[in-house]
N, C-alpha and C positions, 0 to 999 in steps of 0.2 A: 855182609856184602861179599859177593863172589866176583872174581875178575872176569868170569865168563858170562855174567848176567848184569842187567841194568838194575837200578834200585827197584824195590818192591818185587824182586825176583822176576822181572820181565826179560824176555829174550831180546837180543839186539835188534831183531826185526821190528820191534815195537818202539824204537827210538823216537819216531815222529810224534807219538803220543806224549812223551815227556817233553819234547821240544816245544810243544804247544803251551806247556805250563812253565818250563824252566828256560826257554829260549836257547841261546847259544851255550848255556852251561851243560845241557844234555848232549851226549855224544853217542855215536854208534860204534865207537872203538872200544875194544876190550881193555880192562884195567891191568894192573900188575899182580903177579903172583908173589908168594913169599920170597922167593929167591930174588926176583926183580926189586922188591922193596928193600931187602937187606943190602943189595948192591947199591941202590940209590942212596941209602943212608950212609954207606961207606964212601960214596962219591960226593957226599955233602949236597945232594940234590933234594933230600927230604930232611927237614929240620925238626919236625914234631911228629908224635905218634899217638894213636888212641887204640889201645888193646882192650877188647871186651871178651871176657870169659875164656882167656887163653893164657896159660902160664908158659910163655915162650921159652923161658930158661929150662923148664922141665920137659917140655913137649918135644923139642928138637934134639937130635943126638949130640951136637957140639955146643953144649951150654956155655962154654967159655967164649966161643965166637959170638953167640947170640948176645950174651951180656956185654961183651966188648962193643959190639955194633950198636946195641940199644943205648949204651952210655954216651954215644956220640950225638944223640938227639939233644937239642936245646930244651925241649919240653916233651914230656910223655905223661899220658893219663892211662891208668890201668883200672878198669871197672870189672870187679870180680866179686863173688860172694865171700871169698876167703883171702887172707893175706898170703899171697904166693911169693915164690922166689923172685919172679919178675917184678912184682909190685915193690 
């Protein structure tokens, strides 16, 4: 999922197609990028996380900040092929 695209990799101009199926759950507004998400975790606006195929602790330069921020989540799922530092 990318913050600049709708599900199924559709551009925002196609939001009406999703609204026909999802109703008000579909939006034509962009999502959050990584910095926004980390800030919202720190501000306690996000309580759970789902990371797929990303070792965030190893991928980003400040691993201590990432680990400290992710540890604030009440619940986190990591789906990866290997046991990573983030997992």
